Structure formats: structure tokens, C-alpha cells
C-alpha positions in Angstrom: 0.0 0.0 0.0 1.3 3.4 -1.0 1.4 6.5 1.3 -0.4 9.5 -0.1 1.2 12.9 0.7 0.2 16.4 -0.4 2.4 19.3 -1.5 1.7 22.6 0.2 0.2 24.0 -3.1 -2.0 20.9 -3.4 -3.4 21.5 0.1 -4.3 25.1 -1.0 -5.8 23.9 -4.3 -8.0 21.5 -2.4 -9.5 24.4 -0.5 -10.5 26.1 -3.8 -12.3 23.0 -5.3 -16.0 23.4 -6.0 -17.9 21.5 -3.2 -19.7 19.4 -5.9 -16.5 17.7 -6.9 -14.8 17.5 -3.4 -16.1 14.1 -2.4 -15.2 12.5 -5.8 -11.7 14.0 -5.7 -11.2 12.8 -2.2 -12.3 9.3 -3.2 -9.9 9.3 -6.2 -7.0 10.4 -4.0 -7.8 7.8 -1.4 -7.8 5.1 -4.0 -4.3 6.1 -5.1 -2.9 4.4 -2.0 -4.2 1.1 -3.3 -3.5 1.6 -7.0 -1.4 4.5 -8.0 -2.0 3.8 -11.7 -5.8 3.3 -11.9 -7.7 3.0 -15.1 -8.0 6.4 -16.7 -4.7 7.8 -15.3 -2.3 9.1 -17.9 1.4 9.6 -17.7 2.2 13.2 -18.6 4.4 13.6 -21.6 7.8 15.2 -20.9 7.9 14.1 -17.3 9.2 11.0 -15.6 6.8 9.5 -13.0 4.2 12.3 -13.2 0.6 11.3 -13.8 -2.8 12.9 -14.0 -6.3 11.7 -13.2 -9.5 13.3 -14.6 -12.3 14.0 -12.1 -15.0 15.8 -13.9 -13.6 19.2 -14.9 -10.8 18.9 -12.4 -7.4 17.2 -12.8 -5.2 15.7 -10.1 -1.5 15.8 -10.9 0.7 13.5 -8.9 4.0 11.7 -8.8 4.7 8.1 -7.9 7.8 7.0 -6.0 7.8 3.2 -6.3 11.0 2.8 -4.4 9.5 4.3 -1.2 5.8 3.5 -1.9 4.7 7.1 -1.9 2.3 9.1 -4.1 2.7 12.8 -3.9 -0.3 14.9 -5.0 1.3 17.9 -6.6 -1.6 20.0 -8.0 -5.4 19.9 -8.1 -7.1 22.4 -10.4 -9.7 23.0 -13.1 -8.7 21.5 -16.5 -8.4 25.0 -18.1 -5.7 26.2 -15.8 -4.0 23.1 -14.4 -1.4 22.8 -17.1 -0.2 26.4 -17.0 
């Protein structure tokens, strides 16, 4: 089982998420501890070990450190601004 940790910016991003999506995002993040590469996750081009998950109009950007069994949530934001 992987340990899920949040970057400081991801913690702040979570506070800004629309309440309609909050439960779904929390569920997806919780599931990352059991399966860090779930169906629908995509490896981000140009980056090593950085992935994204789509949750409605939001994206969860995270890194996987298999050697220490850790998933770090890097960013959570609306799809129109998450990649900038």
C-alpha cells in the first residue's frame, strides 16, 4: 500500500475546489494508495513518473515514487488552468 502525501500547493488547491467535486476528488486520491496507476490515469508527456487523473472538470496531478511506496499529490485544479 502506498502512502499519499500532499504538496503545500495541493493543500491550498483542495480548499478552492468546488464542493460538488470535493467528495469525488477525495475518493480518487484515497484510491491512489491502493492503486497509483488506476484505469484512466495518464502519464504526462515530458515528465518522468508524473501522472494525472481526470475527475469531472478537475485534474489531479501526482508523482509516484515506487522505491519508497509514496504518491505525492502535486496539484489539483480546473482543467483549463492546471497545465499552466
